[in-house]
C-alpha positions as CSV (number, residue, x, y, z in Angstrom):
1,X,-86.1,-6.5,-1.7
2,X,-83.5,-7.1,-4.5
3,X,-81.8,-3.8,-3.9
4,X,-81.5,-4.6,-0.2
5,X,-80.0,-8.0,-0.9
6,X,-77.4,-6.5,-3.3
7,X,-76.6,-3.8,-0.7
8,X,-76.2,-6.5,2.0
9,X,-73.9,-8.6,-0.3
10,X,-71.8,-5.5,-1.1
11,X,-71.5,-4.6,2.6
12,X,-70.5,-8.2,3.4
13,X,-67.8,-8.1,0.6
14,X,-66.4,-4.8,1.9
15,X,-66.3,-6.1,5.4
16,X,-64.6,-9.3,4.3
17,X,-62.1,-7.2,2.3
18,X,-61.4,-5.0,5.3
19,X,-60.8,-8.2,7.4
20,X,-58.5,-9.7,4.9
21,X,-56.4,-6.5,4.7
22,X,-56.6,-5.4,8.3
23,X,-52.9,-6.0,8.9
24,X,-51.7,-4.6,5.5
25,X,-50.8,-1.2,7.0
26,X,-48.6,-2.9,9.6
27,X,-45.3,-1.9,7.9
28,X,-46.5,1.5,6.8
29,X,-47.3,2.4,10.5
30,X,-43.8,1.4,11.5
31,X,-42.0,3.3,8.7
32,X,-40.7,0.1,7.0
33,X,-41.2,-0.2,3.2
34,X,-43.5,-3.0,2.1
35,X,-42.9,-5.1,-1.0
36,X,-45.3,-4.6,-3.8
37,X,-47.9,-7.1,-4.9
38,X,-49.6,-8.3,-1.7
39,X,-53.0,-9.9,-2.4
40,X,-55.9,-9.6,0.1
41,X,-55.8,-12.4,2.5
42,X,-52.9,-14.3,0.9
43,X,-50.1,-11.7,1.0
44,X,-46.9,-12.1,-1.2
45,X,-46.6,-15.9,-1.5
46,X,-49.8,-16.9,-3.4
47,X,-47.8,-18.2,-6.3
48,X,-45.8,-20.5,-4.0
49,X,-49.0,-21.7,-2.2
50,X,-50.7,-22.7,-5.5
51,X,-47.4,-24.3,-6.7
52,X,-46.9,-21.9,-9.6
53,X,-43.4,-21.2,-8.4
54,X,-41.2,-22.1,-5.4
55,X,-41.2,-20.2,-2.1
56,X,-37.4,-19.6,-2.7
57,X,-38.2,-18.0,-6.1
58,X,-40.8,-15.7,-4.4
59,X,-38.2,-14.6,-1.9
60,X,-35.7,-14.1,-4.7
61,X,-38.1,-11.8,-6.7
62,X,-38.8,-9.7,-3.6
63,X,-35.1,-9.5,-2.9
64,X,-34.3,-8.3,-6.5
65,X,-37.0,-5.6,-6.4
66,X,-35.8,-4.3,-3.0
67,X,-32.1,-5.1,-2.9
68,X,-31.1,-1.5,-2.3
69,X,-32.9,-1.6,1.1
70,X,-31.6,-3.2,4.3
71,X,-35.0,-4.7,5.0
72,X,-38.5,-4.9,3.6
73,X,-41.9,-5.9,5.1
74,X,-43.9,-8.7,3.5
75,X,-47.1,-10.6,4.3
76,X,-47.3,-14.3,4.6
77,X,-51.0,-14.6,4.1
78,X,-52.2,-12.1,6.7
79,X,-49.1,-12.3,9.0
80,X,-46.5,-9.5,8.8
81,X,-43.1,-10.9,8.2
82,X,-39.8,-9.1,8.0
83,X,-37.3,-9.9,5.2
84,X,-33.7,-8.8,6.0
85,X,-31.7,-8.1,2.9
86,X,-28.2,-7.0,3.9
87,X,-25.4,-9.3,5.2
88,X,-24.8,-7.3,8.4
89,X,-28.5,-7.8,9.4
90,X,-28.3,-11.4,8.5
91,X,-25.3,-11.7,10.8
92,X,-27.3,-10.0,13.6
93,X,-30.1,-12.5,13.3
94,X,-28.0,-15.6,12.9
95,X,-25.1,-14.9,15.2
96,X,-24.7,-11.5,17.0
97,X,-28.2,-11.5,18.5
98,X,-28.8,-15.2,18.3
99,X,-30.6,-15.4,21.7
100,X,-33.4,-13.3,20.2
101,X,-33.8,-15.4,17.1
102,X,-32.8,-18.9,18.2
103,X,-35.9,-20.6,16.9
104,X,-36.3,-21.7,13.3
105,X,-39.6,-20.7,11.8
106,X,-40.5,-24.1,10.3
107,X,-42.2,-26.1,13.1
108,X,-43.3,-29.7,13.4
109,X,-46.4,-30.9,15.4
110,X,-44.9,-33.4,17.9
111,X,-48.2,-35.3,18.1
112,X,-48.4,-35.9,14.4
113,X,-44.6,-36.2,13.7
114,X,-42.9,-37.3,16.9
115,X,-39.8,-38.6,15.1
116,X,-39.1,-35.3,13.5
117,X,-39.9,-33.3,16.6
118,X,-36.4,-34.0,18.0
119,X,-34.6,-33.0,14.8
120,X,-32.3,-30.1,15.8
121,X,-33.6,-28.2,12.8
122,X,-37.1,-28.2,14.1
123,X,-36.7,-28.1,17.9
124,X,-35.3,-25.5,20.3
125,X,-34.4,-25.1,24.0
126,X,-33.1,-28.0,26.0
127,X,-34.3,-30.5,23.4
128,X,-32.3,-28.7,20.7
129,X,-29.1,-28.5,22.8
130,X,-29.3,-32.2,23.7
131,X,-29.9,-33.3,20.1
132,X,-27.2,-31.1,18.8
133,X,-24.7,-32.3,21.4
134,X,-25.2,-35.9,20.4
135,X,-25.0,-35.2,16.7
136,X,-21.9,-33.1,17.2
137,X,-20.3,-36.0,19.1
138,X,-21.0,-38.3,16.1
139,X,-19.6,-35.9,13.6
140,X,-16.3,-35.0,15.3
141,X,-13.1,-35.6,13.2
142,X,-12.2,-38.8,15.0
143,X,-15.7,-40.3,14.5
144,X,-16.0,-39.1,10.9
145,X,-12.9,-41.3,10.2
146,X,-14.9,-44.2,11.7
147,X,-18.0,-43.4,9.5
148,X,-15.8,-43.0,6.4
149,X,-15.0,-46.8,6.5
150,X,-18.7,-47.5,5.9
151,X,-18.8,-44.7,3.2
152,X,-15.9,-46.3,1.4
153,X,-17.8,-49.6,1.2
154,X,-20.7,-47.8,-0.4
155,X,-18.3,-46.2,-2.9
156,X,-17.3,-49.7,-4.0
157,X,-20.9,-50.7,-4.4
158,X,-21.6,-47.4,-6.3
159,X,-18.7,-48.2,-8.7
160,X,-20.0,-51.7,-9.2
161,X,-23.5,-50.3,-10.0
162,X,-22.1,-48.0,-12.6
163,X,-19.9,-50.7,-14.2
164,X,-23.0,-53.0,-14.5
165,X,-24.9,-50.2,-16.2
166,X,-22.0,-49.5,-18.6
167,X,-21.2,-53.1,-19.4
168,X,-24.1,-53.3,-21.9
169,X,-23.6,-50.2,-24.1
170,X,-20.3,-48.4,-23.1
171,X,-22.3,-45.3,-22.0
172,X,-25.5,-44.8,-20.0
173,X,-27.9,-41.9,-19.7
174,X,-29.0,-41.3,-16.1
175,X,-31.0,-38.9,-14.1
176,X,-28.5,-37.5,-11.7
177,X,-30.7,-36.9,-8.7
178,X,-31.9,-40.6,-9.0
179,X,-28.3,-41.8,-9.3
180,X,-26.9,-39.8,-6.4
181,X,-30.0,-40.4,-4.2
182,X,-29.2,-44.1,-4.4
183,X,-25.7,-43.4,-3.2
184,X,-26.7,-41.2,-0.3
185,X,-29.5,-43.5,0.8
186,X,-27.0,-46.4,0.8
187,X,-24.6,-44.3,2.9
188,X,-27.3,-43.6,5.4
189,X,-28.3,-47.3,5.7
190,X,-24.7,-48.4,6.0
191,X,-22.9,-45.5,7.9
192,X,-26.1,-44.7,9.7
193,X,-27.8,-47.9,10.7
194,X,-25.3,-50.6,9.8
195,X,-27.6,-52.4,7.4
196,X,-27.8,-53.0,3.7
197,X,-30.1,-50.4,2.1
198,X,-30.5,-52.4,-1.1
199,X,-30.2,-49.1,-3.1
200,X,-28.1,-50.5,-5.9
201,X,-30.3,-53.7,-6.3
202,X,-32.9,-53.0,-9.0
203,X,-34.8,-56.1,-8.2
204,X,-35.3,-55.1,-4.6
205,X,-35.8,-51.4,-5.2
206,X,-39.3,-51.2,-3.6
207,X,-37.9,-52.4,-0.3
208,X,-34.9,-50.1,-0.3
209,X,-34.0,-47.1,1.8
210,X,-34.0,-45.2,-1.5
211,X,-37.6,-46.0,-2.1
212,X,-38.5,-45.1,1.5
213,X,-36.9,-41.7,1.2
214,X,-38.4,-41.0,-2.2
215,X,-41.9,-41.8,-0.9
216,X,-42.0,-38.6,1.2
217,X,-39.1,-36.4,0.1
218,X,-39.4,-36.5,-3.7
219,X,-40.9,-33.2,-5.1
220,X,-44.1,-34.8,-6.2
221,X,-47.4,-32.8,-6.3
222,X,-48.7,-34.5,-3.2
223,X,-45.5,-34.1,-1.2
224,X,-45.4,-30.4,-2.2
225,X,-49.0,-29.9,-0.9
226,X,-48.1,-31.6,2.3
227,X,-44.9,-29.5,2.7
228,X,-46.8,-26.3,2.1
229,X,-49.5,-27.0,4.6
230,X,-47.3,-28.5,7.3
231,X,-44.7,-25.7,7.2
232,X,-46.7,-22.6,6.1
233,X,-50.3,-23.3,7.2
234,X,-49.8,-25.6,10.2
235,X,-53.2,-24.8,11.7
236,X,-54.9,-26.3,8.6
237,X,-52.4,-29.2,8.5
238,X,-53.3,-30.0,12.1
239,X,-57.0,-30.0,11.3
240,X,-56.4,-32.4,8.3
241,X,-54.0,-34.5,10.4
242,X,-51.2,-34.2,7.8
243,X,-47.8,-35.4,8.7
244,X,-44.4,-34.8,7.1
245,X,-43.3,-38.4,7.8
246,X,-45.9,-40.9,6.5
247,X,-47.0,-43.7,8.8
248,X,-45.3,-46.3,6.6
249,X,-41.9,-44.6,7.0
250,X,-42.5,-44.0,10.7
251,X,-43.1,-47.7,11.3
252,X,-40.1,-48.6,9.1
253,X,-37.7,-46.5,11.1
254,X,-39.1,-47.4,14.5
255,X,-38.8,-51.1,13.7
256,X,-35.3,-51.1,12.2
257,X,-33.8,-48.8,14.9
258,X,-35.4,-50.8,17.7
259,X,-33.9,-54.1,16.4
260,X,-30.4,-52.6,15.7
261,X,-30.2,-50.8,19.0
262,X,-31.2,-53.8,21.0
263,X,-28.5,-55.8,19.2
264,X,-25.9,-53.2,19.7
265,X,-26.6,-52.8,23.4
266,X,-26.1,-56.5,23.9
267,X,-22.9,-57.1,21.9
268,X,-19.4,-55.6,22.3
269,X,-18.2,-55.9,18.6
270,X,-17.4,-52.4,17.4
271,X,-19.2,-51.2,14.3
272,X,-18.5,-48.2,12.0
273,X,-21.9,-46.6,12.0
274,X,-23.9,-43.8,13.6
275,X,-26.1,-46.0,15.9
276,X,-22.9,-47.7,17.3
277,X,-21.6,-44.2,18.1
278,X,-24.9,-43.4,20.0
279,X,-24.6,-46.7,22.0
280,X,-21.0,-45.8,22.8
281,X,-22.1,-42.4,24.0
282,X,-24.7,-44.1,26.2
283,X,-22.0,-46.2,27.8
284,X,-19.7,-43.2,28.3
285,X,-22.4,-41.2,30.0
286,X,-23.7,-44.2,32.0
287,X,-27.2,-43.6,30.7
288,X,-29.8,-45.3,28.5
289,X,-31.3,-43.0,25.9
290,X,-35.0,-43.0,25.2
291,X,-35.6,-45.2,22.2
292,X,-37.9,-42.8,20.4
293,X,-35.4,-40.0,20.9
294,X,-32.6,-42.2,19.4
295,X,-34.9,-43.1,16.5
296,X,-35.5,-39.3,16.0
297,X,-31.7,-38.8,15.8
298,X,-31.5,-41.6,13.3
299,X,-34.2,-40.1,11.2
300,X,-32.4,-36.8,11.3
301,X,-29.3,-38.6,10.1
302,X,-31.4,-40.1,7.3
303,X,-33.1,-36.9,6.1
304,X,-30.0,-34.8,6.3
305,X,-27.7,-37.4,4.8
306,X,-30.1,-38.7,2.1
307,X,-32.0,-35.8,0.6
308,X,-29.9,-32.7,1.0
309,X,-26.7,-34.4,0.1
310,X,-28.1,-36.0,-3.0
311,X,-29.6,-32.7,-4.1
312,X,-26.2,-31.0,-3.7
313,X,-24.5,-33.9,-5.6
314,X,-26.9,-33.8,-8.5
315,X,-26.4,-30.1,-9.1
316,X,-22.6,-30.5,-8.8
317,X,-22.9,-33.3,-11.4
318,X,-24.9,-30.9,-13.6
319,X,-22.4,-28.1,-13.3
320,X,-19.4,-30.5,-14.0
321,X,-21.2,-31.8,-17.1
322,X,-21.9,-28.2,-18.3
323,X,-18.3,-27.1,-17.6
324,X,-16.0,-29.8,-18.9
325,X,-12.8,-27.8,-18.2
326,X,-13.8,-27.6,-14.5
327,X,-14.5,-31.3,-14.5
328,X,-11.1,-32.2,-16.0
329,X,-9.3,-29.9,-13.5
330,X,-11.1,-31.6,-10.7
331,X,-10.3,-35.0,-12.0
332,X,-6.6,-34.1,-12.2
333,X,-6.7,-33.1,-8.5
334,X,-8.6,-36.3,-7.5
335,X,-6.1,-38.5,-9.4
336,X,-3.1,-36.6,-7.9
337,X,-4.4,-37.0,-4.3
338,X,-5.4,-40.6,-4.7
339,X,-2.0,-41.5,-6.1
340,X,-0.4,-40.0,-3.0
341,X,-2.6,-42.3,-0.9
342,X,-2.0,-45.6,-2.8
343,X,-5.2,-45.1,-4.8
344,X,-7.3,-45.3,-1.7
345,X,-9.9,-42.8,-0.4
346,X,-8.7,-41.6,3.0
347,X,-9.9,-38.9,5.4
348,X,-6.7,-37.0,5.0
349,X,-6.8,-37.3,1.2
350,X,-10.3,-35.9,1.0
351,X,-9.2,-32.9,3.1
352,X,-6.4,-32.3,0.6
353,X,-8.9,-32.0,-2.3
354,X,-9.2,-28.2,-2.0
355,X,-10.4,-27.6,-5.6
356,X,-13.2,-30.0,-4.9
357,X,-14.1,-27.8,-1.9
358,X,-14.3,-24.9,-4.3
359,X,-16.5,-26.7,-6.8
360,X,-18.8,-27.8,-4.0
361,X,-19.0,-24.3,-2.6
362,X,-19.7,-22.7,-6.0
363,X,-22.4,-25.2,-6.9
364,X,-24.1,-24.5,-3.6
365,X,-23.9,-20.8,-4.3
366,X,-25.5,-21.0,-7.7
367,X,-28.2,-23.4,-6.5
368,X,-28.6,-23.3,-2.7
369,X,-30.4,-26.4,-1.6
370,X,-32.7,-24.4,0.6
371,X,-33.2,-20.9,-0.9
372,X,-34.4,-19.2,2.3
373,X,-34.0,-19.3,6.0
374,X,-36.9,-18.6,8.4
375,X,-36.3,-17.5,12.0
376,X,-38.7,-16.5,14.8
377,X,-38.1,-13.5,17.1
378,X,-38.2,-14.9,20.7
379,X,-37.4,-11.6,22.5
380,X,-38.5,-8.2,21.3
381,X,-35.5,-6.5,19.8
382,X,-34.4,-3.8,17.4
383,X,-32.8,-4.2,14.0
384,X,-31.0,-1.2,12.5
385,X,-30.2,-1.2,8.8
386,X,-27.3,0.7,7.2
387,X,-29.8,2.8,5.2
388,X,-31.3,4.2,8.4
389,X,-34.3,1.9,8.6
390,X,-35.1,0.8,12.2
391,X,-37.5,-1.9,13.0
392,X,-38.7,-2.9,16.5
393,X,-39.3,-6.6,16.0
394,X,-42.0,-8.0,18.1
395,X,-41.8,-11.4,19.8
396,X,-43.3,-14.1,17.6
397,X,-42.5,-12.3,14.3
398,X,-41.0,-14.4,11.5
399,X,-37.8,-13.2,9.9
400,X,-37.0,-14.3,6.3
401,X,-33.5,-14.5,5.0
402,X,-33.5,-14.8,1.2
403,X,-30.4,-17.1,0.7
404,X,-31.1,-17.3,-3.1
405,X,-31.0,-13.5,-3.5
406,X,-27.8,-13.1,-1.5
407,X,-26.1,-15.8,-3.5
408,X,-27.1,-14.1,-6.7
409,X,-26.2,-10.5,-5.9
410,X,-23.6,-8.8,-8.1
411,X,-22.5,-6.6,-5.2
412,X,-21.0,-9.7,-3.5
413,X,-20.3,-11.9,-6.5
414,X,-18.7,-10.9,-9.8
415,X,-20.8,-12.3,-12.7
416,X,-23.0,-14.2,-10.3
417,X,-24.6,-16.3,-13.0
418,X,-21.2,-17.7,-14.1
419,X,-20.1,-21.0,-12.5
420,X,-16.6,-20.1,-11.3
421,X,-15.1,-22.3,-8.5
422,X,-12.0,-20.0,-8.5
423,X,-14.0,-17.4,-6.6
424,X,-13.6,-19.7,-3.6
425,X,-9.8,-20.2,-4.0
426,X,-7.9,-19.8,-0.7
427,X,-6.4,-16.5,-1.7
428,X,-9.8,-15.0,-2.6
429,X,-12.0,-16.7,0.0
430,X,-11.1,-14.3,2.8
431,X,-12.4,-11.3,0.8
432,X,-15.9,-12.8,0.4
433,X,-18.8,-11.4,2.3
434,X,-19.4,-14.2,4.8
435,X,-23.1,-13.6,5.5
436,X,-23.9,-13.4,1.8
437,X,-23.1,-17.1,1.5
438,X,-25.3,-19.4,3.6
439,X,-25.5,-23.0,2.1
440,X,-25.5,-24.5,5.6
441,X,-26.9,-21.5,7.6
442,X,-24.6,-19.7,10.0
443,X,-24.1,-19.1,13.7
444,X,-24.9,-21.5,16.5
445,X,-27.6,-23.2,14.3
446,X,-25.1,-23.9,11.5
447,X,-26.1,-27.3,10.1
448,X,-24.7,-29.9,12.5
449,X,-24.4,-32.5,9.7
450,X,-22.3,-30.3,7.4
451,X,-19.0,-32.1,7.8
452,X,-20.6,-35.5,7.3
453,X,-22.4,-34.2,4.2
454,X,-19.1,-32.9,2.8
455,X,-17.4,-36.1,3.6
456,X,-19.8,-38.3,1.7
457,X,-20.1,-35.9,-1.2
458,X,-16.3,-35.7,-1.7
459,X,-16.0,-39.5,-1.4
460,X,-18.7,-40.0,-4.0
461,X,-17.2,-37.4,-6.4
462,X,-13.7,-38.9,-6.0
463,X,-15.0,-42.4,-6.8
464,X,-16.9,-41.2,-9.8
465,X,-14.3,-38.9,-11.4
466,X,-11.4,-41.4,-11.2
467,X,-13.2,-43.8,-13.6
468,X,-16.0,-41.9,-15.4
469,X,-16.8,-38.7,-17.4
470,X,-20.1,-36.9,-17.3
471,X,-21.7,-34.8,-20.1
472,X,-25.1,-33.3,-20.5
473,X,-27.8,-35.4,-22.1
474,X,-30.0,-34.1,-24.9
475,X,-32.9,-34.7,-22.5
476,X,-31.6,-32.0,-20.2
477,X,-34.0,-29.0,-20.3
478,X,-31.9,-25.8,-20.7
479,X,-31.8,-23.1,-19.4
480,X,-32.1,-24.7,-16.0
481,X,-35.4,-24.0,-14.4
482,X,-36.5,-24.9,-10.8
483,X,-39.7,-26.7,-10.1
484,X,-42.4,-25.2,-8.0
485,X,-41.1,-27.4,-5.1
486,X,-41.9,-25.9,-1.7
487,X,-38.8,-27.0,0.1
488,X,-35.5,-28.1,-1.4
489,X,-34.2,-27.2,-4.9
490,X,-35.3,-29.5,-7.8
491,X,-34.8,-29.0,-11.5
492,X,-37.8,-29.1,-13.8
493,X,-37.6,-32.2,-16.0
494,X,-34.7,-33.6,-13.9
495,X,-31.0,-33.4,-14.3
496,X,-29.9,-35.7,-17.1
497,X,-26.4,-36.7,-17.9
498,X,-24.5,-39.3,-20.0
499,X,-21.8,-41.3,-18.1
500,X,-18.9,-42.8,-20.0
501,X,-15.9,-44.8,-18.7
502,X,-12.5,-43.0,-19.1
């Protein structure tokens, strides 16, 4: 009896193992090399799933071990996934053959997260085209000049906030992500919704836009679990009714947008914010947009403008503090341009700050905000690598693009670990491998908010550098190590700096 029970358990275990690994010869059958280290049932990303490391770091390690290949097969749990490793294939997926890869792999359940379902990053088809068209309208050069007026008011508030902090001791130690998240959240509330976000008011911090954003976007353990399930195991997230945007934040945005839109539709006084631009677009098209769709666009403005921009700003701050010569050179450019424009921040002046563009680009190369791109094949197609590998990509297969690996490859970047803004100098920029640098994606799905993000980042840096210096704090954990955050880049222990007046 005992022997039969042991035999039955053994057979069950073998059968379970066979089930877990049934797809693990998928790439071998197709003549595509498979990355080492796949675990039965969980594939190559177990460390990311248990939050031992980030998904971006997992992609980076696979890239490093296979970088002499044009592509490599991996397994996301039991699902075969193709990782493309050479820039020419990246170009094929993102641009040349866009129609076969036009969907992003990260999806949102519209029943659980209706406000995110219309975000151009997550939707596709007609809904994507409509949302992108409206956001593109808002971020044209002419309308960015309108939005800059609101950004400039936030710059003044930002300066007042720092002056207040410095008035007590003459220097202040700050966590840079916290500092710049307050700035970007206030920009979103002002330039986005035309309201006071209270992000520089310590007494009202719990009511602020900054607190709302932090509640679901900060890389906490719970948020990381939610991100992992929602984006990588959506079937389980649906069973557990997990949503990316918490109900509290959902209600907050719906209420504030409904009130502001109702007011804007009634009045004729022009305002310098995103919602006013949406109402102007309504009037020009002779249409009334669905309120939930408008709220979705506003939430897109919030998430893109708040979290990604503050992440970029915080790592720029870290790199400037760690490289004082670069900081001083950038300050000289800022002062020179501001002096030409009567000491004021202007749209034309920000465009003249070319060294600032270089600093921004280099910081995003060293630490891309999102270290990978995930696309879905929508029409069966063929990918051909320069090494002779040919893959017939089936419809529905996910394609991973390891941004972090491409940004760190010495074949495309001399001394890739070194922070060197001069590699993006105008005379050298044309020689760079375009599809080895993807801070905002590429092709038709290039981040629609890129120009708005650059505008507020440059305005913030200009405001900061004209009056303050930044150095690394003793609290800063070096060498820099990324947290096991599922989604956007975050530094372990935070990014700490000491701010002093000039």
